[in-house]
C-alpha positions as CSV (number, residue, x, y, z in Angstrom):
1,M,62.0,194.5,9.6
2,L,65.8,194.7,8.8
3,K,65.2,193.5,5.3
4,R,62.6,196.1,4.8
5,I,64.9,198.8,6.0
6,I,67.6,197.6,3.5
7,D,65.1,197.3,0.6
8,V,63.5,200.7,1.1
9,E,66.1,203.0,2.6
10,Y,69.1,201.8,0.6
11,A,67.5,201.0,-2.8
12,D,69.8,203.6,-4.3
13,I,72.9,201.4,-3.7
14,L,71.4,197.9,-3.7
15,T,70.1,195.6,-6.4
16,D,68.4,193.0,-4.2
17,S,68.4,191.3,-0.8
18,I,67.6,187.9,0.5
19,I,67.4,186.1,3.8
20,S,69.2,182.8,3.6
21,R,70.8,180.5,6.2
22,G,70.0,182.8,9.0
23,K,71.5,185.9,7.6
24,L,70.4,188.9,5.5
25,R,72.4,189.3,2.3
26,A,72.2,192.5,0.3
27,F,73.6,192.8,-3.1
28,V,75.4,196.2,-3.8
29,D,75.2,197.7,-7.2
30,D,79.0,197.5,-7.6
31,S,78.9,193.6,-7.4
32,S,79.9,193.5,-3.8
33,F,77.6,192.2,-1.1
34,I,76.7,192.8,2.6
35,D,75.9,190.1,5.1
36,V,74.0,191.0,8.3
37,W,73.9,188.3,11.0
38,F,72.5,188.0,14.5
39,S,73.1,184.8,16.5
40,L,70.0,182.9,17.5
41,K,72.0,181.0,20.1
42,I,74.0,183.8,21.8
43,A,72.0,186.9,22.6
44,G,73.6,190.1,21.4
45,R,76.2,188.4,19.0
46,F,76.3,190.1,15.6
47,S,78.2,190.8,12.4
48,Y,77.8,193.4,9.7
49,H,80.1,192.4,6.9
50,W,80.8,194.1,3.5
51,E,82.6,191.8,1.1
52,R,84.7,193.4,-1.6
53,R,87.7,191.1,-1.8
54,H,86.7,189.9,-5.3
55,I,86.6,193.5,-6.4
56,D,89.6,195.3,-4.8
57,G,90.8,193.0,-2.0
58,S,89.0,194.8,0.8
59,M,86.4,193.8,3.4
60,Y,84.8,195.7,6.2
61,R,83.2,194.1,9.3
62,H,81.8,195.2,12.6
63,D,81.4,192.2,14.9
64,N,81.6,191.2,18.5
65,F,83.1,187.8,18.3
66,P,85.5,187.6,21.3
67,D,88.6,186.9,19.2
68,T,91.5,187.1,21.6
69,N,93.7,188.6,18.8
70,W,91.7,191.8,19.3
71,Q,91.8,192.1,23.1
72,R,93.9,195.3,22.7
73,V,91.0,197.1,21.1
74,S,89.3,199.3,23.7
75,T,85.8,198.3,22.6
76,Y,86.6,194.5,22.8
77,P,84.9,192.2,22.1
78,K,83.3,194.6,19.6
79,H,85.7,195.6,16.9
80,F,85.9,196.8,13.3
81,H,87.9,195.2,10.4
82,N,88.6,198.3,8.4
83,G,89.6,197.2,4.9
84,S,91.1,193.8,5.8
85,Q,90.9,191.0,8.3
86,D,94.0,192.3,10.1
87,A,93.3,196.0,10.1
88,V,91.3,196.0,13.3
89,E,90.2,199.0,15.3
90,E,87.5,200.2,17.8
91,S,83.9,199.7,16.8
92,H,81.3,202.2,18.0
93,I,78.4,200.6,16.1
94,D,75.2,200.7,18.1
95,E,74.0,197.5,19.9
96,N,70.5,198.1,18.7
97,P,70.1,196.1,15.4
98,V,68.0,198.7,13.7
99,V,70.4,201.6,14.6
100,G,73.5,199.5,13.9
101,L,72.2,198.4,10.5
102,R,71.5,202.0,9.5
103,Q,75.0,203.1,10.8
104,F,76.6,200.3,8.7
105,M,74.6,201.0,5.6
106,E,75.4,204.7,5.9
107,F,79.1,203.8,6.1
108,V,78.7,201.7,2.9
109,R,76.9,204.5,1.1
110,S,79.6,207.0,2.0
111,Q,82.4,204.7,1.0
112,L,80.7,204.1,-2.4
113,A,80.3,207.8,-2.9
114,K,84.1,208.3,-2.2
115,M,84.8,205.6,-4.8
116,G,82.6,207.5,-7.3
117,K,79.9,204.8,-7.4
């Protein structure tokens, strides 16, 4: 279902998507990629990751791994890496995978528009 959402609703910014090693990978038309992962072992554990470090040094990730470095964040364990691993702030992404995926993909789409892509 999530792959279908990616493929149909975000075809304007993606070139392809695959499911491999338990995660959904979507290839963005600017040569970056997005990984969407939900744990099969720990209910509710997730990560939405947009990898751009090979393009401009940036990465964006919403996840809820309970990293004690981010305990100061009011939404802990949920947090958002906004541009780099160390630029961490609150994450208000929805817990529902379908809603959360769409929120993240809309973020990617809006960022690409700001970059003129």
